[in-house]
N, C-alpha and C positions, 0 to 999 in steps of 0.2 A: 254425554260420553261416560261409559262405565269406568269404574276405578281400576287401574292397573294392578294386576296380582303377580307376585313373584312366581316364576315357573320352575327354576332350577336351582338346586342348593350348591354347596361346595363340591369340589372334585371328589374328595373322599366320600362324602355322603352320596353323591350321585352313583358311584360305582357299586354301592350296596343299597340302592334305593328301592323301597316298595311304597307304592301310592297308598297302601293301607296305613302307613305311618304319617301320611300327610292328608288329613281328612278335608281340610278346606280346599286344598289344591285339587284333590280328587273329586270333590263335589263341583268345583268350578268347571273342571273338564267334562264331567258328566252331564252338567246342565246345558252345555253349549251344543252347537251342532256337531255331527260326527266328524267332519273335516277338521275341526279344531283339535280333537284328540289325536287324530292322525298326524297333524302338524307337530303337536307336542312330542310324539313319538319320533318323528324325524329329527327334531332338535335334540332329543335325548340321545339317539344313536350317534348323531354327529358329535356331540359334546363328549360322549364316551370315547370315541375315536381320538378327539383332540386330547383328552385326559390321559390316554394311554401313550400317545406318541409325542406330546409337547410338554413344555414346562408348566408349572403352576400358574405363572404369570400369564402365559398364552391362553390357558384354559379360562382364567378369570375374564380376560379381555374378550374372548370369543363368546363366552357365556353371556356377558353383559349385552353384547351387540345382537345376538341371535334372539335373546329373550325379548329385548326391546323391539325388534323387528317383527316377531311373531305377535306380540301384544298389539302393535300398530295394525297388523293385518286383520286381527280379530276385532278390535274395539273401535278402530277408526275406519279402515278401508272396507271391512267386512267382505273379504274376498280371499279364496285360497291362493297361496303363493306360487303354486305350480302353474297358475295361468297368468301370472304377472308378466307385463311387457316392460320395456325400457321406461316408458312414461310413468308407470306405477312405481318404479324404484325411485325415479326423479321426484315423484310426489312425496315419497318417504323422506328423501333428502331434505325437502322443504320443511317437512314436519320436524326433523332433527335440528334444523337451523333455528326454528322458532317453536318449541313445544309448548303446550299449555302449562301454566304455572302449577296446576294440580298434578302434573307429572315430574315435577322438579323438587328434589329434597335438598337439604343444606347440610347433611352429615352423613357419614358412613353408617349405614344401618344393615344389620343381618337380615337376610331375607326370611329366614324361619327361626322360630324360638321353640326350643324343646320344653314342653310342659306336660306332666302326667303321662310320660312315655310316648308322646306324639309330637310331631313338628307342626306348630301353628304358624300361619302366615303373619308376618310382622306388618301391622297396619301403618307403621312409619316409613316403611320402605317406599322408594320411588325410582322409576327407571333412569331419570337423569339426576345429575348432582351439580350444585353450584355452591362453592364455598368461597369465603372471603380470603384474599391472599394472606399469607403468614405475617406479612409486614403490616397489615391493616390493623389498627387498634380496635375499632368497632367491628365485631364480627357479624353484624347483621348485613344481609344482602337483598338486593331487589330482583326477585326472580324474573321480572319482566325484562330485565336487561341481559338475561342469559343468552349466550352465543358461543357455540363450539369453536375451538381453535381449528386451523387447518389440519393440524396433526390429528386431531380427534375425528374430524370428518373423514379424513383419509383412512383412518383406522376402521371407521364404520363400513366403508366400501370394501376394505381388504377382508373383513370378517364375513360379510354378506356374500361377496364373491366366492370365498372359500366354501361357504355353506352350500351355495348353488352348485359349485363344482362337485362337491361330495354327492349332492342329490342327483346330479347328471351321471356320475360314476355308478350310482345305484339304479339307474334307469327310471328315476322318479320324475325328473323334469327334462324337457327336450332341449333347453338352452340355459344361458346364463345372463339374464337381463341386467344384473348388477354390474357385470363387467362392461357391457355396452353403455350403461348409464353414466358410469364414472367419467367418461370423455366428455359428456354433455352437461354435467352438473354445474349450474351457474354459480354455486357457492365455493367450489374449489378453484383456488388460484395457483397458477404455475409460479414457483418460487425460484428466483434466480438471485436472491439477495446474499449479502455476506452474512453467514451464520455466525451468531455469538456463542462461544463456548461458555457454558455455565460453570464457572470455577471461582476459587478464592484467589486473592492477590497474595503475594509473599507475606505482607503485613498481616492480613486476615488469617492465613494459615498459621503463622507464628502465634497470634493470639489464641487461636483454637487449640494448638498443641500445648501452649503454656497453660491454658485453662484445664485441659485434661490432666496434665501433670499435677497441677495444684489440687484438683479434685481427688486424684488418687493418693496424693501425699497426705491429704487430711482425713480420707476415709478409704480404707482398703477395698470396700465394696465397688469403688469406682475403677479398680484396676482393669476391669473388663472394658470399661468405656475407653480408657487410654489405649489399650491394646487394639481395640476395634478401629479407633481413629487412625492409628499409625499403620495398620495393615491395609486398610482400604485405600489410603492415600499413597503409601509407599509401593505397594504391590499392585496398584491400579485395579482393585477388585470391585466387582458388583456385590451389593448386599446379599443377593441370593447365592453367591458362590461360597459364602462363609456360614450359610444357614443349613438347618436340617431340612432335607428333601426326601421324598419317598424313595428315590433311586440312589441317593448319596448322602452319606453322613461325614462331614469334614472332620478329620482327627488330626492330632499332633504328628501321627505317623506319616502324614502326607508331606511333611517337610523331609527332605533327604539330601544327602551329601555325596557329590561325585568323587572320583579318584583324585581330582585336583583340589579337593577341599572347598569346592564351590557349593553353596547352598541353593536348593530349589524348593518350590512348593507345587504339588500336583493339585490341580483344580479341575472340577467338572463344571464346565461353563455353558455358555449360550449355544444352542444348537446341539446340545447333548454331546459335546466334544470335550475330551480331556486334554489339558495343555500343562506344560511345566513352566513356571514363572521363575525368573532370576531373583534371588533374595540378597539384597546388598548387605554389606557388613554393618552399615549404619543402623539397620533394623534389628540386628541380633540382640542388642542390649534390651529392646522393648519385649522381645520374645523371652529373654532370659528372666526379665523382671516379672512378667505375667506367670511364667512357669514356677518361679520361686514363691509367689503368692499362692499358687495351687499346690505347693509342696511337691512338685515334680522335679525330676533331674535337671541338670544344668541346661542341656539341649535335647531335642527329641531324638528318638531312635526309630529306625524304619518299621519295626513291628509294633509301635505304640498305638494303642486304641483309645486313648482318652480324648474326649471331644476337643475340638479346636477352640471353641468358646463354650464354656460350661454354664449351666444354670446355677443360680445361688441355692435354689430349692429344687429338689428332684434330681433325676439323672438324665444324661443325654445332651444333645446339642440344642440350639435355640432357633426358633422360627425367624424369618426375615422381619416380620412385624415387631417382635420383641427386640431385635437387634436395632432396628431403626429407631425405636424409642430411646435406646441408650445413646445413639448418636445425637438425637435431637436434644436430649438433656445437656450435652456438651455444647451444642450450637447455641442453645438459649443462655447458658452461663457465659459463654464467650462473647456473646452480643453485649450483654450487660457490662462485662469487663471492659471490652473495647469502646463501648459507648461512653463510659465514664472517663476513659483516658484520652481518647482522641476525637470523641464527638460521634453523633448518630449517623452522620453522612457516610463516614468511612466504614462504620460497622454495619451498615444496612444489609449488605449481602449475607452476613452471617445470620440474619433473621429470615432471609428468603431461601437460604440453602437447603438442599436435601442430601441424603447420603451419597447420591451419585455424583455430586459435585466433587467429592474427594477423589474418585477415580479420574475425573476431568483435570482436577487441580495437579495431581501427581503426574499425568501424562504431559500436560502443558509445560510443566516445570522441567521435565526431562527434554522436551523439544528445545526449550530455551537454553539449556546447558550444552546442547549440541550433540545429543546422543544419536546414533545412527537410526534412521527411520525404520529399517528392516527389523532391528533388534527390538525397538519399542513395539512395532506392530505385532511381533510374535508374543511378546509379553502380554499385550492387551487382548489377544485372541482374535484379532481382525483377520478376515479371509484374505485380504490383500493390503499392500502398503498404500494403495490409492484411497482406501477407506480411512486410514490414519491421517493421510495428507489432507483429505477433504475435511475432517472433523477438527484437527488440531493445527495443522500447518497452514493450509490455505495459502500456498506459496504465491499464486498469481494475485490474490487479493492483497497480500502484503506489498508486493511490487507496485500495485496499483495505488495503494494508500501512500507509499513513499513517494511516488512520482507526482502525487496530487498535493503534497504538503507545500510545495514551493509556488502554488498559484497565487496571484495577486488580485486585489480588489481594483486597484488603479493601474 
């Protein structure tokens, strides 16, 4: 089996891409059969479409899946995808369920590295990735034990189905075998279980906030970390919603006050939708503190253009990757702090947590304090209250759990 080769760069690089700047990729496509270059062009056009109309996160997810699918078609199946049937896509699903170890990496690697004015293929890159859990002390992994989650496998079908739908719209393929194959995939399991919301407990959240305060009090460079922790949890934000994006730059001017002196924050969120989030009075001291650190006025004005979260060096807002690192710094310190005070068992979730846990934590606590579901749903940016209920409330599951507590063994 030939070694897999990265096919597509980042979204920004793809939109301005010339194969002359990618000599190894150009040679690779030129030495293969003609249909392979045609397939690369199809993927290129599809990803440009995704890059123009979807978020950065969606582009990355679809790029990973389409790239992997085309590599399998070329290197393993050796068959053009426009003649694939349902059975061929099911064969690809089997491959994704148990890929060869030579296709599995253990770290995030850039696909291309710029050297001497050109982009060279990164030899360390692999189509699949397997990393040790954050809570695992020994970071070595056994690639032979790789197995995708149900969410990952479902995302694979979503991307490939969307790719075929695009090819059908362009009159390239006659049908969508991926859509047919998903129903018969033996690895996909219908889920009807009680979903667990990934969130922090009251005690874990208090340790996290106290840690962020302690870090900021000892070193002013950590004021950003404190503000970021507070805003993500209190305003239920995704990390992408406070980061710099191609079509949106969050600024302090997105805070605004209505005629009743209520504060709001305007956010460009998922699905390319703008929503206004209520800002509680309890959050304002954190906003004031961060603005004082930056030598800004007491509270924002509507025409203010200063970044919501600024870089320590340079100008402008920060990327989601950099912001995630700031959050992880606090998680790591909070874990050490809580571990020493109450033990590793209660602190464990702080070691496993990601930035998105703060959004879940804030929303779950709002449910517990009895806030109206409709109001919370609008702040979260959910299309309907049923989504909020499914994720956070799970009313019927709670009733079932309460009714089941009184069961006896004898």
